[in-house]
TORPA-4810 file (N, C-alpha, C, O; in nm, 3 decimals):
<nodes>
NODE_1_18.368_13.228_25.728_18.239_13.202_25.744_18.130_13.311_25.729_18.131_13.413_25.798_M
NODE_2_18.039_13.283_25.637_17.921_13.365_25.584_17.816_13.341_25.720_17.780_13.233_25.766_M
NODE_3_17.779_13.475_25.767_17.710_13.451_25.843_17.535_13.546_25.822_17.519_13.644_25.749_K
NODE_4_17.428_13.479_25.907_17.295_13.485_25.868_17.252_13.645_25.887_17.276_13.665_26.006_K
NODE_5_17.206_13.755_25.835_17.128_13.883_25.861_17.006_13.893_25.823_16.979_13.932_25.709_F
NODE_6_16.899_13.854_25.926_16.750_13.845_25.909_16.687_13.968_25.949_16.661_14.013_26.061_V
NODE_7_16.664_14.021_25.811_16.612_14.196_25.810_16.459_14.163_25.791_16.404_14.061_25.750_I
NODE_8_16.406_14.290_25.836_16.258_14.365_25.858_16.287_14.454_25.819_16.387_14.472_25.749_G
NODE_9_16.181_14.560_25.865_16.156_14.668_25.798_16.278_14.777_25.858_16.352_14.844_25.787_F
NODE_10_16.277_14.774_25.995_16.349_14.843_26.083_16.520_14.785_26.030_16.601_14.873_25.999_V
NODE_11_16.550_14.686_26.026_16.673_14.669_25.953_16.661_14.754_25.786_16.756_14.818_25.741_S
NODE_12_16.597_14.748_25.750_16.580_14.808_25.606_16.647_14.970_25.605_16.715_15.024_25.518_G
NODE_13_16.602_15.018_25.727_16.614_15.159_25.714_16.766_15.152_25.728_16.818_15.220_25.640_A
NODE_14_16.858_15.093_25.811_16.975_15.076_25.775_17.084_15.078_25.648_17.184_15.142_25.616_V
NODE_15_17.007_14.976_25.597_17.042_14.954_25.497_17.027_15.063_25.377_17.120_15.095_25.302_L
NODE_16_16.897_15.112_25.372_16.901_15.225_25.324_16.997_15.358_25.336_17.033_15.419_25.235_F
NODE_17_17.032_15.395_25.460_17.140_15.448_25.477_17.239_15.426_25.419_17.327_15.493_25.365_S
NODE_18_17.217_15.327_25.435_17.440_15.279_25.372_17.439_15.327_25.273_17.534_15.400_25.248_G
NODE_19_17.292_15.303_25.133_17.315_15.354_25.060_17.375_15.527_25.011_17.451_15.582_24.931_V
NODE_20_17.267_15.562_25.135_17.315_15.738_25.107_17.451_15.732_25.175_17.518_15.834_25.159_T
NODE_21_17.493_15.660_25.228_17.639_15.687_25.294_17.735_15.668_25.182_17.829_15.746_25.163_V
NODE_22_17.713_15.563_25.105_17.800_15.522_24.990_17.799_15.630_24.874_17.886_15.625_24.787_F
NODE_23_17.711_15.714_24.874_17.687_15.823_24.791_17.769_15.922_24.814_17.860_15.966_24.744_A
NODE_24_17.729_15.955_24.923_17.817_16.100_25.027_17.959_16.074_25.044_18.033_16.171_25.026_A
NODE_25_18.009_15.968_25.073_18.141_15.945_25.113_18.251_15.889_25.040_18.371_15.916_25.039_T
NODE_26_18.167_15.784_24.966_18.276_15.710_24.882_18.303_15.588_24.950_18.332_15.599_25.069_G
NODE_27_18.299_15.481_24.903_18.375_15.370_24.954_18.474_15.276_24.877_18.515_15.167_24.918_L
NODE_28_18.510_15.352_24.733_18.599_15.231_24.636_18.690_15.273_24.733_18.711_15.376_24.798_L
NODE_29_18.758_15.116_24.716_18.914_15.114_24.782_18.901_15.063_24.931_18.989_15.003_24.993_G
NODE_30_18.783_15.094_24.973_18.755_15.013_25.168_18.779_14.887_25.146_18.768_14.851_25.029_Q
NODE_31_18.810_14.800_25.231_18.802_14.640_25.242_18.680_14.591_25.263_18.592_14.649_25.327_K
NODE_32_18.672_14.499_25.220_18.562_14.403_25.266_18.618_14.326_25.384_18.718_14.255_25.373_V
NODE_33_18.533_14.346_25.532_18.579_14.244_25.674_18.518_14.131_25.604_18.592_14.039_25.570_Q
NODE_34_18.361_14.122_25.571_18.306_14.002_25.576_18.174_14.000_25.506_18.109_14.105_25.495_S
NODE_35_18.141_13.916_25.471_17.985_13.890_25.392_17.870_13.821_25.482_17.899_13.711_25.527_V
NODE_36_17.757_13.867_25.509_17.691_13.811_25.543_17.509_13.767_25.433_17.453_13.831_25.344_V
NODE_37_17.483_13.668_25.484_17.352_13.644_25.438_17.252_13.710_25.441_17.219_13.724_25.559_T
NODE_38_17.176_13.765_25.368_17.068_13.855_25.429_16.914_13.769_25.390_16.888_13.727_25.277_I
NODE_39_16.845_13.758_25.480_16.719_13.672_25.444_16.580_13.719_25.516_16.574_13.769_25.628_E
NODE_40_16.489_13.698_25.446_16.343_13.735_25.492_16.257_13.676_25.515_16.236_13.601_25.419_K
NODE_41_16.180_13.661_25.601_16.108_13.523_25.588_16.160_13.386_25.634_16.091_13.305_25.696_G
NODE_42_16.268_13.370_25.603_16.349_13.251_25.612_16.426_13.208_25.481_16.491_13.106_25.455_G
NODE_43_16.391_13.344_25.392_16.432_13.320_25.238_16.556_13.364_25.222_16.583_13.447_25.309_V
NODE_44_16.679_13.335_25.118_16.754_13.473_25.141_16.739_13.549_24.994_16.716_13.507_24.880_K
NODE_45_16.755_13.642_25.035_16.734_13.747_24.935_16.856_13.804_24.874_16.851_13.872_24.771_I
NODE_46_16.963_13.776_24.936_17.097_13.869_24.903_17.232_13.844_24.996_17.226_13.797_25.110_A
NODE_47_17.346_13.881_24.934_17.435_13.898_25.016_17.509_14.025_25.041_17.537_14.111_24.957_D
NODE_48_17.537_14.024_25.174_17.571_14.199_25.177_17.696_14.186_25.240_17.725_14.088_25.309_G
NODE_49_17.799_14.320_25.210_17.906_14.317_25.252_17.955_14.398_25.370_17.890_14.502_25.380_A
NODE_50_18.039_14.385_25.457_18.009_14.446_25.611_18.150_14.529_25.569_18.253_14.468_25.539_V
NODE_51_18.142_14.665_25.572_18.273_14.742_25.549_18.231_14.834_25.657_18.123_14.885_25.684_I
NODE_52_18.403_14.842_25.737_18.366_14.962_25.817_18.295_14.934_25.947_18.308_15.028_26.025_N
NODE_53_18.225_14.833_25.995_18.095_14.817_26.065_17.988_14.800_26.020_17.915_14.742_26.101_G
NODE_54_17.926_14.830_25.896_17.813_14.895_25.794_17.792_14.759_25.720_17.885_14.684_25.689_S
NODE_55_17.662_14.737_25.697_17.642_14.619_25.585_17.595_14.696_25.479_17.514_14.788_25.491_I
NODE_56_17.656_14.649_25.351_17.573_14.739_25.255_17.544_14.601_25.169_17.630_14.513_25.174_Y
NODE_57_17.435_14.582_25.097_17.338_14.472_25.013_17.303_14.550_24.878_17.313_14.671_24.857_A
NODE_58_17.260_14.455_24.795_17.230_14.531_24.651_17.041_14.561_24.679_16.943_14.498_24.719_P
NODE_59_17.075_14.702_24.628_16.922_14.780_24.661_16.822_14.727_24.601_16.718_14.743_24.665_I
NODE_60_16.811_14.669_24.505_16.743_14.600_24.427_16.668_14.543_24.449_16.548_14.542_24.424_Q
NODE_61_16.772_14.449_24.531_16.740_14.276_24.596_16.652_14.342_24.708_16.533_14.311_24.711_A
NODE_62_16.693_14.416_24.786_16.636_14.440_24.904_16.512_14.538_24.867_16.417_14.530_24.945_F
NODE_63_16.501_14.617_24.772_16.334_14.664_24.748_16.237_14.555_24.707_16.121_14.543_24.749_A
NODE_64_16.313_14.460_24.602_16.171_14.418_24.565_16.133_14.301_24.699_16.012_14.281_24.709_K
NODE_65_16.220_14.227_24.798_16.210_14.144_24.904_16.124_14.232_25.007_16.040_14.168_25.071_A
NODE_66_16.132_14.383_25.035_15.984_14.441_25.125_15.899_14.537_25.011_15.853_14.646_25.045_T
NODE_67_15.890_14.500_24.919_15.777_14.554_24.868_15.804_14.724_24.824_15.697_14.781_24.803_G
NODE_68_15.915_14.805_24.809_15.932_14.921_24.842_15.987_14.945_24.674_16.048_14.863_24.607_T
NODE_69_15.947_15.071_24.637_15.981_15.143_24.486_16.125_15.171_24.518_16.153_15.205_24.633_E
NODE_70_16.223_15.160_24.422_16.359_15.232_24.377_16.313_15.270_24.274_16.223_15.210_24.215_V
NODE_71_16.382_15.405_24.223_16.454_15.472_24.126_16.586_15.494_24.113_16.647_15.563_24.194_T
NODE_72_16.658_15.420_23.980_16.813_15.496_23.994_16.802_15.535_23.870_16.770_15.458_23.779_I
NODE_73_16.826_15.656_23.854_16.864_15.766_23.774_17.014_15.799_23.783_17.084_15.747_23.870_K
NODE_74_17.057_15.880_23.698_17.185_15.960_23.669_17.226_15.939_23.794_17.213_16.037_23.866_N
NODE_75_17.282_15.821_23.857_17.361_15.786_23.974_17.289_15.860_24.112_17.351_15.913_24.204_K
NODE_76_17.172_15.852_24.102_17.086_15.917_24.230_17.011_15.804_24.259_16.988_15.737_24.158_K
NODE_77_16.958_15.754_24.372_16.908_15.635_24.425_16.724_15.682_24.480_16.703_15.728_24.593_V
NODE_78_16.655_15.668_24.418_16.531_15.730_24.513_16.435_15.619_24.559_16.394_15.531_24.484_T
NODE_79_16.402_15.630_24.691_16.378_15.531_24.752_16.222_15.533_24.806_16.228_15.617_24.895_I
NODE_80_16.097_15.490_24.800_15.986_15.494_24.831_15.958_15.431_24.983_16.057_15.417_25.055_G
NODE_81_15.858_15.402_25.023_15.819_15.297_25.148_15.723_15.203_25.109_15.630_15.200_25.028_S
NODE_82_15.792_15.099_25.220_15.655_14.972_25.184_15.509_15.024_25.223_15.464_15.085_25.320_P
NODE_83_15.464_14.983_25.130_15.312_14.966_25.153_15.231_14.982_25.313_15.228_14.877_25.376_S
NODE_84_15.191_15.060_25.356_15.114_15.116_25.519_14.987_15.087_25.516_14.928_15.064_25.622_T
NODE_85_14.915_15.084_25.383_14.810_15.100_25.374_14.670_15.014_25.467_14.658_14.892_25.454_S
NODE_86_14.592_15.076_25.540_14.509_14.994_25.592_14.399_14.909_25.514_14.326_14.830_25.575_S
NODE_87_14.392_14.923_25.413_14.319_14.851_25.310_14.336_14.736_25.294_14.401_14.692_25.389_S
NODE_88_14.304_14.630_25.192_14.389_14.534_25.147_14.485_14.517_25.082_14.543_14.413_25.052_N
NODE_89_14.511_14.649_25.051_14.633_14.658_24.891_14.684_14.832_24.965_14.662_14.912_25.056_S
NODE_90_14.771_14.803_24.833_14.828_14.924_24.821_14.754_15.084_24.753_14.685_15.075_24.651_A
NODE_91_14.772_15.195_24.806_14.654_15.273_24.685_14.677_15.334_24.590_14.601_15.421_24.549_S
NODE_92_14.841_15.288_24.507_14.837_15.294_24.408_14.764_15.251_24.304_14.753_15.310_24.196_V
NODE_93_14.715_15.151_24.333_14.611_15.118_24.219_14.470_15.099_24.236_14.461_15.022_24.332_S
NODE_94_14.352_15.127_24.195_14.248_15.154_24.227_14.159_15.092_24.068_14.200_15.058_23.957_S
NODE_95_14.017_15.101_24.133_13.919_15.123_23.996_13.897_15.262_23.943_13.814_15.261_23.851_R
NODE_96_13.950_15.396_23.976_13.972_15.508_23.868_14.123_15.498_23.820_14.154_15.557_23.716_A
NODE_97_14.203_15.437_23.882_14.332_15.425_23.825_14.393_15.325_23.830_14.486_15.305_23.908_N
NODE_98_14.329_15.206_23.705_14.359_15.082_23.714_14.485_15.063_23.661_14.529_15.147_23.582_P
NODE_99_14.570_14.938_23.699_14.695_14.920_23.665_14.700_14.856_23.551_14.616_14.775_23.510_T
NODE_100_14.820_14.897_23.485_14.821_14.857_23.317_14.890_14.699_23.309_14.976_14.656_23.385_A
NODE_101_14.821_14.620_23.185_14.918_14.485_23.215_15.082_14.499_23.197_15.143_14.587_23.136_I
NODE_102_15.124_14.408_23.256_15.275_14.408_23.279_15.332_14.514_23.404_15.452_14.524_23.432_G
NODE_103_15.260_14.563_23.449_15.290_14.649_23.556_15.268_14.606_23.722_15.150_14.609_23.760_T
NODE_104_15.358_14.571_23.812_15.401_14.516_23.887_15.322_14.597_24.004_15.306_14.713_23.964_T
NODE_105_15.255_14.576_24.161_15.197_14.646_24.219_15.214_14.584_24.346_15.240_14.464_24.339_V
NODE_106_15.206_14.639_24.479_15.220_14.574_24.660_15.054_14.550_24.631_14.967_14.607_24.565_N
NODE_107_15.060_14.467_24.693_14.929_14.436_24.773_14.926_14.384_24.930_15.028_14.358_24.996_F
NODE_108_14.781_14.374_24.982_14.827_14.295_25.129_14.651_14.228_25.128_14.545_14.291_25.120_K
NODE_109_14.665_14.138_25.135_14.540_14.027_25.152_14.470_14.024_25.259_14.481_13.916_25.317_N
NODE_110_14.393_14.107_25.314_14.369_14.086_25.460_14.317_13.972_25.484_14.357_13.884_25.561_K
NODE_111_14.219_13.975_25.412_14.140_13.808_25.386_14.191_13.674_25.379_14.140_13.575_25.431_N
NODE_112_14.323_13.683_25.292_14.395_13.568_25.298_14.513_13.588_25.386_14.600_13.503_25.368_G
NODE_113_14.539_13.677_25.476_14.619_13.683_25.535_14.774_13.674_25.469_14.872_13.623_25.525_G
NODE_114_14.772_13.728_25.353_14.936_13.718_25.287_14.977_13.834_25.176_14.877_13.852_25.107_Y
NODE_115_15.042_13.886_25.151_15.112_13.991_25.121_15.198_13.996_25.030_15.263_13.891_25.032_S
NODE_116_15.230_14.064_24.950_15.307_14.059_24.828_15.315_14.139_24.660_15.236_14.233_24.648_G
NODE_117_15.380_14.115_24.569_15.366_14.183_24.491_15.279_14.085_24.332_15.324_13.975_24.299_T
NODE_118_15.160_14.147_24.259_15.112_14.085_24.169_15.109_14.187_24.029_15.132_14.308_24.035_V
NODE_119_15.083_14.131_23.933_15.050_14.181_23.811_14.987_14.100_23.677_14.997_13.981_23.644_S
NODE_120_14.927_14.200_23.622_14.851_14.094_23.495_14.947_14.078_23.349_14.961_14.171_23.270_V
NODE_121_15.005_13.950_23.333_15.090_13.952_23.276_15.072_13.921_23.104_15.155_13.925_23.013_T
NODE_122_14.896_13.882_23.104_14.872_13.840_22.966_14.743_13.857_22.949_14.680_13.863_23.054_Q
NODE_123_14.679_13.869_22.845_14.538_13.896_22.808_14.464_13.833_22.674_14.459_13.889_22.565_V
NODE_124_14.428_13.749_22.694_14.361_13.678_22.577_14.201_13.695_22.573_14.129_13.700_22.673_I
NODE_125_14.153_13.704_22.423_14.011_13.729_22.420_13.952_13.679_22.285_14.021_13.660_22.185_R
NODE_126_13.805_13.658_22.292_13.746_13.660_22.169_13.747_13.553_22.073_13.682_13.453_22.105_G
NODE_127_13.806_13.551_21.962_13.822_13.424_21.873_13.979_13.395_21.919_13.987_13.273_21.900_A
NODE_128_14.088_13.432_21.961_14.210_13.387_22.016_14.170_13.299_22.119_14.184_13.179_22.097_E
NODE_129_14.110_13.347_22.260_14.077_13.282_22.357_13.994_13.157_22.319_14.005_13.059_22.392_A
NODE_130_13.925_13.153_22.227_13.854_12.990_22.202_13.912_12.940_22.115_13.843_12.844_22.082_W
NODE_131_13.985_12.944_22.064_14.122_12.887_22.000_14.216_12.813_22.127_14.229_12.691_22.143_E
NODE_132_14.266_12.903_22.199_14.288_12.843_22.279_14.248_12.742_22.357_14.312_12.637_22.364_T
NODE_133_14.143_12.763_22.419_14.024_12.678_22.452_13.991_12.547_22.395_13.939_12.453_22.455_A
NODE_134_14.042_12.556_22.224_13.965_12.460_22.195_14.093_12.357_22.157_14.070_12.241_22.122_K
NODE_135_14.197_12.398_22.164_14.328_12.367_22.112_14.411_12.262_22.287_14.503_12.181_22.302_E
NODE_136_14.329_12.316_22.361_14.389_12.278_22.512_14.257_12.180_22.569_14.279_12.088_22.648_Q
NODE_137_14.156_12.204_22.533_14.099_12.117_22.632_13.971_12.046_22.495_13.868_11.995_22.539_Y
NODE_138_13.987_12.048_22.383_13.959_11.982_22.260_13.814_11.937_22.249_13.735_12.025_22.215_K
NODE_139_13.753_11.788_22.278_13.666_11.780_22.295_13.573_11.868_22.395_13.469_11.918_22.353_D
NODE_140_13.609_11.882_22.512_13.554_11.954_22.608_13.539_12.046_22.646_13.494_12.078_22.756_F
NODE_141_13.599_12.151_22.504_13.584_12.306_22.483_13.414_12.277_22.480_13.359_12.167_22.474_A
NODE_142_13.351_12.409_22.487_13.214_12.445_22.438_13.211_12.579_22.427_13.225_12.650_22.526_S
NODE_143_13.193_12.628_22.305_13.184_12.751_22.334_13.049_12.850_22.346_12.936_12.829_22.305_E
NODE_144_13.110_12.982_22.427_13.020_13.049_22.504_12.861_13.112_22.459_12.850_13.156_22.345_P
NODE_145_12.782_13.114_22.520_12.613_13.144_22.456_12.664_13.274_22.396_12.763_13.345_22.414_E
NODE_146_12.542_13.279_22.306_12.564_13.393_22.223_12.512_13.538_22.299_12.404_13.553_22.355_S
NODE_147_12.610_13.628_22.287_12.660_13.769_22.341_12.789_13.785_22.413_12.844_13.891_22.443_G
NODE_148_12.835_13.648_22.441_12.940_13.679_22.569_13.057_13.592_22.449_13.024_13.541_22.342_Y
NODE_149_13.208_13.596_22.515_13.326_13.563_22.475_13.405_13.532_22.612_13.395_13.565_22.731_E
NODE_150_13.492_13.449_22.530_13.617_13.395_22.661_13.724_13.494_22.672_13.792_13.545_22.583_Y
NODE_151_13.729_13.516_22.827_13.865_13.638_22.873_13.939_13.571_22.908_13.886_13.491_22.985_L
NODE_152_14.084_13.546_22.892_14.157_13.450_22.996_14.269_13.541_23.022_14.315_13.627_22.947_F
NODE_153_14.306_13.510_23.136_14.399_13.624_23.228_14.537_13.553_23.246_14.539_13.430_23.239_V
NODE_154_14.638_13.613_23.267_14.783_13.566_23.291_14.779_13.643_23.437_14.746_13.759_23.461_K
NODE_155_14.815_13.559_23.509_14.885_13.676_23.703_14.927_13.630_23.725_14.899_13.510_23.729_I
NODE_156_15.076_13.698_23.775_15.167_13.681_23.845_15.139_13.710_23.974_15.118_13.829_23.998_K
NODE_157_15.132_13.614_24.087_15.160_13.653_24.225_15.313_13.629_24.282_15.356_13.520_24.243_V
NODE_158_15.411_13.702_24.365_15.492_13.697_24.452_15.457_13.704_24.596_15.405_13.809_24.633_N
NODE_159_15.479_13.597_24.694_15.391_13.611_24.811_15.532_13.599_24.915_15.600_13.499_24.939_V
NODE_160_15.549_13.773_24.977_15.669_13.802_25.006_15.625_13.765_25.194_15.719_13.772_25.273_L
NODE_161_15.510_13.734_25.239_15.467_13.725_25.368_15.320_13.622_25.382_15.228_13.628_25.301_K
NODE_162_15.322_13.542_25.483_15.201_13.455_25.520_15.218_13.521_25.668_15.318_13.544_25.736_V
NODE_163_15.090_13.541_25.690_15.062_13.582_25.857_15.100_13.458_25.962_15.186_13.455_26.050_E
NODE_164_14.997_13.350_25.916_15.087_13.242_25.963_15.179_13.182_25.960_15.218_13.129_25.856_K
NODE_165_15.246_13.171_26.086_15.385_13.149_26.044_15.359_12.969_26.005_15.270_12.892_26.040_T
NODE_166_15.468_12.951_25.926_15.462_12.802_25.836_15.374_12.776_25.751_15.371_12.673_25.685_G
NODE_167_15.286_12.875_25.745_15.179_12.820_25.670_15.174_12.887_25.454_15.272_12.947_25.410_A
NODE_168_15.090_12.867_25.391_15.096_12.877_25.295_14.968_12.973_25.275_14.863_12.971_25.339_T
NODE_169_15.014_13.077_25.147_14.913_13.171_25.052_14.832_13.051_24.994_14.879_12.945_24.953_A
NODE_170_14.723_13.084_24.998_14.576_12.990_24.903_14.556_13.073_24.786_14.446_13.124_24.769_D
NODE_171_14.655_13.094_24.699_14.579_13.102_24.560_14.476_13.077_24.536_14.440_12.966_24.575_L
NODE_172_14.364_13.170_24.455_14.249_13.065_24.419_14.170_13.190_24.314_14.146_13.307_24.342_N
NODE_173_14.148_13.129_24.210_14.057_13.202_24.111_13.979_13.301_24.106_13.950_13.403_24.043_Q
NODE_174_13.952_13.229_24.205_13.798_13.335_24.249_13.812_13.453_24.287_13.723_13.538_24.296_F
NODE_175_13.936_13.464_24.315_13.967_13.589_24.407_14.001_13.669_24.344_14.049_13.766_24.403_D
NODE_176_13.994_13.671_24.187_14.001_13.773_24.080_13.861_13.812_24.032_13.794_13.729_23.970_Y
NODE_177_13.819_13.922_24.056_13.686_13.972_23.977_13.690_14.035_23.880_13.764_14.130_23.857_K
NODE_178_13.573_13.966_23.782_13.570_14.046_23.675_13.481_14.179_23.684_13.358_14.167_23.684_L
NODE_179_13.538_14.302_23.690_13.399_14.390_23.697_13.417_14.484_23.561_13.522_14.534_23.522_I
NODE_180_13.271_14.494_23.491_13.188_14.566_23.377_13.285_14.687_23.356_13.339_14.741_23.453_S
NODE_181_13.309_14.733_23.218_13.340_14.888_23.211_13.229_14.935_23.307_13.268_14.966_23.420_T
NODE_182_13.087_14.946_23.278_12.987_15.033_23.326_13.010_15.006_23.519_12.943_15.078_23.592_S
NODE_183_13.096_14.911_23.577_13.041_14.870_23.701_13.043_14.760_23.771_13.112_14.755_23.873_G
NODE_184_12.959_14.634_23.721_12.892_14.543_23.747_12.983_14.417_23.754_13.020_14.355_23.654_T
NODE_185_13.018_14.383_23.886_13.051_14.224_23.882_12.968_14.126_23.804_12.845_14.130_23.810_E
NODE_186_13.038_14.034_23.726_13.072_13.929_23.673_12.981_13.815_23.773_12.967_13.880_23.877_Y
NODE_187_12.929_13.713_23.790_12.894_13.573_23.837_13.062_13.544_23.836_13.156_13.596_23.776_G
NODE_188_13.052_13.440_23.929_13.161_13.342_23.927_13.129_13.212_23.856_13.092_13.112_23.916_A
NODE_189_13.147_13.220_23.704_13.140_13.083_23.611_13.276_13.052_23.631_13.378_13.115_23.660_D
NODE_190_13.229_12.878_23.594_13.358_12.790_23.626_13.395_12.819_23.517_13.299_12.851_23.447_I
NODE_191_13.545_12.828_23.434_13.555_12.839_23.297_13.719_12.746_23.275_13.828_12.775_23.326_V
NODE_192_13.690_12.646_23.194_13.853_12.635_23.152_13.940_12.693_23.105_13.971_12.659_22.991_L
NODE_193_13.992_12.769_23.150_14.084_12.838_23.167_14.226_12.775_23.084_14.237_12.653_23.094_S
NODE_194_14.309_12.828_23.022_14.414_12.732_22.993_14.481_12.712_23.113_14.443_12.760_23.220_P
NODE_195_14.642_12.595_23.091_14.686_12.551_23.234_14.795_12.614_23.210_14.835_12.609_23.094_E
NODE_196_14.879_12.694_23.315_14.860_12.640_23.462_14.756_12.750_23.537_14.759_12.871_23.516_P
NODE_197_14.669_12.683_23.622_14.606_12.769_23.657_14.685_12.840_23.750_14.805_12.823_23.773_S
NODE_198_14.593_12.936_23.811_14.637_13.056_23.925_14.663_13.018_24.052_14.755_13.061_24.121_I
NODE_199_14.560_12.915_24.093_14.473_12.860_24.190_14.587_12.766_24.262_14.618_12.670_24.192_S
NODE_200_14.648_12.774_24.373_14.763_12.638_24.407_14.792_12.737_24.565_14.748_12.847_24.597_T
NODE_201_14.869_12.659_24.626_14.915_12.718_24.752_15.056_12.748_24.760_15.130_12.653_24.736_N
NODE_202_15.112_12.863_24.789_15.232_12.881_24.778_15.293_12.969_24.890_15.259_13.084_24.920_V
NODE_203_15.409_12.879_24.957_15.514_12.934_25.068_15.562_13.099_25.044_15.575_13.137_24.927_Y
NODE_204_15.591_13.200_25.165_15.623_13.305_25.144_15.751_13.325_25.081_15.835_13.329_25.171_A
NODE_205_15.792_13.335_24.995_15.944_13.384_24.964_15.922_13.332_24.780_15.998_13.368_24.690_G
NODE_206_15.820_13.257_24.766_15.776_13.222_24.651_15.696_13.279_24.538_15.613_13.366_24.564_S
NODE_207_15.713_13.235_24.405_15.580_13.305_24.333_15.503_13.185_24.239_15.518_13.062_24.238_S
NODE_208_15.416_13.273_24.163_15.326_13.096_24.112_15.278_13.257_23.943_15.271_13.379_23.955_H
NODE_209_15.267_13.209_23.872_15.221_13.226_23.745_15.093_13.187_23.629_15.110_13.156_23.511_E
NODE_210_14.963_13.200_23.703_14.847_13.119_23.631_14.761_13.186_23.565_14.751_13.308_23.573_G
NODE_211_14.675_13.099_23.479_14.510_13.168_23.394_14.435_13.173_23.511_14.457_13.108_23.614_W
NODE_212_14.367_13.232_23.496_14.209_13.292_23.533_14.118_13.290_23.383_14.142_13.348_23.276_V
NODE_213_14.029_13.217_23.415_13.906_13.226_23.288_13.775_13.282_23.318_13.726_13.256_23.428_G
NODE_214_13.689_13.379_23.210_13.577_13.429_23.280_13.517_13.430_23.116_13.582_13.412_23.013_Y
NODE_215_13.375_13.457_23.132_13.306_13.539_23.025_13.259_13.650_23.004_13.184_13.700_23.087_K
NODE_216_13.281_13.693_22.930_13.251_13.838_22.869_13.147_13.916_22.821_13.182_13.901_22.704_V
NODE_217_13.054_13.984_22.812_12.961_14.070_22.724_13.047_14.110_22.617_13.116_14.209_22.639_K
NODE_218_13.059_14.039_22.480_13.113_14.097_22.368_13.110_14.245_22.334_13.194_14.300_22.264_T
NODE_219_13.006_14.303_22.389_12.990_14.433_22.388_13.074_14.576_22.504_13.096_14.697_22.501_S
NODE_220_13.096_14.445_22.599_13.177_14.504_22.727_13.374_14.555_22.658_13.463_14.472_22.639_D
NODE_221_13.382_14.682_22.639_13.484_14.684_22.597_13.610_14.723_22.642_13.708_14.723_22.566_A
NODE_222_13.616_14.763_22.791_13.743_14.767_22.855_13.687_14.684_23.021_13.691_14.767_23.112_S
NODE_223_13.653_14.581_23.054_13.624_14.531_23.186_13.733_14.539_23.239_13.837_14.549_23.174_P
NODE_224_13.726_14.535_23.426_13.849_14.542_23.484_13.861_14.390_23.567_13.775_14.303_23.574_L
NODE_225_13.998_14.390_23.626_13.991_14.268_23.668_14.065_14.303_23.857_14.181_14.323_23.891_I
NODE_226_13.963_14.300_23.922_13.978_14.370_24.111_14.020_14.251_24.180_13.969_14.141_24.159_A
NODE_227_14.104_14.271_24.254_14.178_14.151_24.355_14.206_14.187_24.489_14.287_14.278_24.507_F
NODE_228_14.166_14.146_24.561_14.188_14.181_24.756_14.112_14.305_24.745_14.172_14.411_24.764_S
NODE_229_14.001_14.303_24.720_13.912_14.435_24.805_13.874_14.379_24.941_13.884_14.268_24.992_R
NODE_230_13.820_14.514_24.988_13.708_14.447_25.116_13.608_14.397_25.074_13.570_14.389_24.957_N
NODE_231_13.544_14.349_25.201_13.410_14.312_25.168_13.298_14.381_25.137_13.187_14.326_25.135_Y
NODE_232_13.323_14.559_25.099_13.218_14.603_25.042_13.214_14.645_24.989_13.120_14.721_24.966_D
NODE_233_13.386_14.622_24.874_13.384_14.600_24.722_13.542_14.735_24.742_13.636_14.749_24.664_G
NODE_234_13.521_14.794_24.845_13.610_14.875_24.857_13.747_14.855_24.821_13.771_14.736_24.802_T
NODE_235_13.853_14.938_24.804_14.027_14.934_24.834_14.065_14.823_24.706_14.011_14.826_24.595_G
NODE_236_14.165_14.730_24.746_14.209_14.656_24.627_14.299_14.644_24.519_14.371_14.741_24.543_G
NODE_237_14.337_14.602_24.437_14.421_14.668_24.314_14.362_14.621_24.167_14.344_14.509_24.121_V
NODE_238_14.351_14.679_24.144_14.293_14.681_23.990_14.359_14.701_23.880_14.448_14.784_23.859_W
NODE_239_14.282_14.569_23.765_14.416_14.574_23.676_14.308_14.607_23.531_14.189_14.573_23.530_F
NODE_240_14.373_14.674_23.423_14.316_14.655_23.289_14.345_14.516_23.196_14.424_14.422_23.211_K
NODE_241_14.272_14.537_23.124_14.282_14.383_23.056_14.242_14.433_22.920_14.160_14.378_22.847_T
NODE_242_14.332_14.584_22.886_14.367_14.579_22.755_14.446_14.693_22.747_14.499_14.725_22.641_K
</nodes>
């Protein structure tokens, strides 16, 4: 019978040490005594093998579930640590060091009471964005005023933890602020962005990918997207738009 093994960061250290033991002593040919289900927040993330009383699990699956960075190169596994930043998000992403499109970073949204990973997966702007708006909304689409153009950003959020047990994370398009190249925050204009919208409710262990729409100055070459900042504008994760 398959047993359940509910993990936290403490048990994570056990699994990580298991990887080290595997590399150091070699477990090839050892008998698997049983198989356990590994869960985080009530969600299965992997199966683990019990060998000589220790539990061994896929390092990639465990790392993804705990927001831990893992690098595998030349038969060597290098393990980072889960974010412990007191800010709303990990310090690897900042206004001075924004994250590239397609790169995933950890975040902790204290204001929203949830944490996980987030990435910008696609950006369309200008004529392409306007054609997208016309195609989807037909007669309801309106062209931006002179000097402005549409900017549509597709964002993927993986919710790993919600502070309130049993509650959902409230993903809201207005949590993703557009900051100009010079450092001025754009207003919260209501823009008909492509579907699906990023706005939805997500339980821990689930993910969602959707769009956020903005009107940006045509002369603004490299605006940034800021998410999960503190109330005073510090912290947060920052993304490039080109």
